[in-house]
C-alpha positions, 0 to 999 in steps of 0.5 A: 197509204193510197194517198202516199202511193199516189203522191210518190207515183206522181212525183216520180213521173214529174221528176223523170219527165223529160221533153217527150222528144228527148233522148235523155236516159230518163226518157224510157223510165218516164215512158214506162211510168206513164204507161202504168196509168192506162194499165191501171185504168184497164185494171180498174175496169176489169176489177169492177166487172169482176166484182159485179159477176162475183157479187156474192163474195163482195159487199157491193150492190152492183148490177152487171150492166152498170159494171159492163158500161163502166168497164167499157168506159175505163178501157176506152179512156185507157186506150185513148191515153195509151195512143196519146202517149205513143203518138206524138202526132196526136198530141200535136194535133190536140195541142193545135186544134183543141187546146192551143187557143186557150191553154199553154199545153206543149205536146212535147212537154212530159209534165204537160202530157202527164197532166193530160193522162192523169186527168183521164185516170182521175175520171176513171178512178172517181167513176169507179167509186161512184159505180161501186156505190151504186150510182146516185141512189147508192151515194145517197144511201152510203152518205145516210149510213156513213156521213162524210166527216171532217177528217174525210174533207181534210183528206180530200183537200190534202189529196188535191193540194198534194197533186197540185203541188207535186204536179207543178214541181214543188221541191222537184224543180221549183222552190216555194216562191216559184210554186206559189207564182206558178199556182197563181197564189199570193197574199189576198188583195182587196181586188181578190176579195171583191171579185171572189165575193161577187163571183161566189154570189153570182155562181150561187144565184145561177145555181139557185135559178137553174135548180128551181127551173130544173125542179119543175121539169125533172123526174121526182126520183132524180131530184130526190136522189140529188137532194138526198146527197146534198141533205146528208152534207148539210146535216153533217156540216150545217149544224154549226157555223164553224162546220159550215165554214170548214166545209166551204173552205176545205172543198173550195181550197183543194179544188181551186188550187188543183184545177184553176191553179195547176191545170188551167194554165196548161189546158185553158179555161174551157177544157179545165172547166169540162174536167172539173165538171166531169170529176163530179161523177155523182152528177153525170147524166143530170142537168146539174152537170151543166150548172157545174160547168158554167160555175167552173167557167165563172171561177176560171174567168175570175182566176184569169182576171185576178188570181187563184186566190179570188177563185178560192174565195168565190168557191168558198162563198158559193159553198157557204151561202146555202149553209148561211141561208139555212142558218138564217131561216132556222133562226127566224122560224 
């Protein structure tokens, strides 16, 4: 139900989106719908704070301090989103000084502004789940009690794909061919496969080197918490080769179509990579966020050089290699 409501809401925004300076009759409808996103962001922040102060009535292990920090975070982003919607001059400044050099963001384009506000909403929404679970330790504990299953991965992939397709106007003002072109999708070529494999292996090598160096200097408890999150995923999907392939493919497909296919043409390589890293809230306040950002830059560069297909292949290879190495080591031992 949550997915359906979200898709319908996004479709309404994209459908009614005029030029932001337009006098079309749909402009007020679009404006009111868009204002709903920062309102929801404030609601999420206050709701988490309420849960923390009434912890005896809810089954959450949430500290009031963490809830207060999240509430301030969500209200702050909501305020930024509201100001962006209300002030065309601010959107113009963002376009000229922050995005224009790398992306095609148009401050007067309603769909582009919808994408910008939606990214802020995604950060607040994803962070809410992270905070309610109790941070890194809570995520690891939740995964040990109720591991991620295949249907969870499918649902997540469908969510990303739905947002990407609706966001670029599929069945609203683009047919299937125009949608695929806009998302940078095509039948994979030998160049897509080659660059995808090279980028995936390179990204994994970077991650491995960074993780090794970090393990020598990071606090043991922080390493343990992140390892617990990774271990639970490995336990569920790494038992069989098919499970490993499905996990690698599903996570790579959904994220790359949304970030590299739908968002990167608007916001450019650097901002899209920053959004991509920040969406992984389980790595906030850890050096792991840096490697995710660097890996995202690599995937984005591959997309610019070839296509979204190559970025998908790179992401799949990057996700699959840890499972493959575990399978090989377990067989050799």
